[in-house]
N, C-alpha and C positions, 0 to 999 in steps of 0.2 A: 272290427280291424283298427278304427280310429282309437278306441280304447286301449288297444295293445301297444299302438305306437307311443300314445301319451304316456302309458305305463312305463314303456321301456324308456323313454326320455327321462322321466322322473327317476327311474332306477340309475341311469348313467349319471344324473347330477348327484345323486346321493352317493354313489359309488366314487365319483371324482371327489366330492367333499370330504369323504372318509379317508381317502389317499392323501389329501392335502393337509387334513387336520394336524397330523403329528409335525408337519414342516411348519405350519402357521404357529403351533405352540412353541416350537423351538425359537422361531423368529421373533416371537412376542416378548421375549426377554431382551432383545437387543434393538436399539434405536434403528430405524430405517435411514439409510443415508443415500442420496442421490447424487452423482457426481456433477451434475448440472446446478443443483441447488446449494450445496454445501461448499464452503470455500476451505481450502487446505490450511492448516495452521501456519502462520509466517515463520520460516526458519530463523534461528538467532544468528545474525550475521557476524558478530564478533568471533564466535568459535570457528565454525567451519562452513564459510559460504559456499553454496552451489554455483555451477556456471549456468548462465542463460543458454537455452537450446539454440537461440538464434544468434546472439551477440558474442557468446563466450565470456562475458563479463560476469562479475558476482552477482548473485541474487539472493537476498535482497541487497539493494544498493540505493543511494540518494541520488536524484537528478533534479532538474528544474524544467518547467514549462518553457517552450522556446517561442511561443506566440502570445500575443495579447488575448486571443480567443482560441479556446481548445475544447473540442467536443469531447465529452466524457461518454463513452457507450456502454451498454449493458454486456457486451461480448466483444470478441476479437475480430472485428469485421465491419465494413461500412453498412452492412445489410442490418446490423443490430441497431436497435433504437438509441437515440441520444437521451441519456439520463439528465444531463444538465451541461452546461457550458462554464469552464473555468475562464476567467477574464482577468488574469493577472500574469503577465510575462515575468519569469523568474520565480514562480511559486515553487517551493521545494515539495517534491512527492517523493515517495519511496517506490522503486520498481520491486514488485514481489512476484512477479511471473512474466513469462514471455511465450508468444505464440507467433511464429513467423514474424511479420512486420508489426506486430501489435504488443504493447507493453501494459500488463495489468499494474495498475499504481494504487497507493494508498496515500491518502492525504492526511493532514494533521488530526483530522476528526476521526480517522479510522475506516472512512468509507473507501471502498475499492471499486475501480472503474477500469475500462480499457481505453487507451489511447494509442494513435499511430506513432510508431518509433521516431518519426520526422519531427514530432511535435515535442520532443523532449530534448534536453541539452545537457552536456557534461559540466556545465558551468554551476558552481555550487553556491547556493544560497541557504539561508536558515531563517527561521521565524523567532522572534523574541518569545519566549515562553514564560509563562506564570504571571508575575505581576510587573510593575513599572521596574526596569533594569537600568543600571548605570553603565556607560561606555567610558573606560578608563584609558588614560594616555599610555599606560604601560601595563603589562600582565602582573598588576599589584594593586590590591584593594585600597592601598594607601596613596596611590598616585592621583593626579589631577583627574577630575570628571569632565569628560568632554561634552557629553550630552546624556540626557535620559530617554529611554525608549519605551513605549507602551507595549503591552502582550500583541502580538500579531504583526509589529513592525518587521519588514523584510531587510535582512543584512546580507550583502554579499560576502561570502567567506573567503578570505585571503590565505591564511594558513592556521593550523591548528597543532598545538604541541601541549602535551600533558593536560592540565585542567583549564588552559586558556585557549581561546580562539581570536585571532585578529580579523576583524570584520570592518566593512565600510557601510555606514548608513548616512544617506543624504550627502554624500562627499566627505564625511568625516571618518577618518581611520583610526580605529582604537581598538582595545582589548575587552573582551567580555568572558566571563567564566562559561565554560562548555555546557555545563548543566543548566544554563539559563537560555539555551538555544534548542529548537527542534529542527533537525535536518542534518544532524551528524551523530555518528555512533559513538558510545562512551570510549572504546579503545581505539578509534580511527585517528590518524594523524596524517597530514600532508602539508606541503609548502607550495 
């Protein structure tokens, strides 16, 4: 009797494997994606921004961190572990997703984490990008140079028009080419 049960169990396993084999063969051609593991591709902001499910604001969009210490979590909630802590008020980040009170952000290095919406601000900052850059008195490369800034220096955005942005760095207000900054879109303008 035990032999019959064992034989029946083996037949059931073989039958189940034979039924799943065509499905497995079809799936073998395509990579398996799990919603919790893979991140969606970032939408292109300048063309057609989507609206955030919670805020109704465009996604993606640039914001800044509103506190000196901001916990970056692995998921949208305080129950998720802290991946690390940002320690720079005004650091520009890009909101690439929303879930209730949580914002999925991307930093300059491309790393994505979740922060509570109260830890972000609409104040606009940017980071000097590339190499050492000059801050000009006017939006003209032939005007006086007010200062030079190293990559990663944080600048308060005042306004952006065409190819230039007016910024404030350590109290000095001046102009810098838009393409020398990280934290503003190529077609975005504001005053």
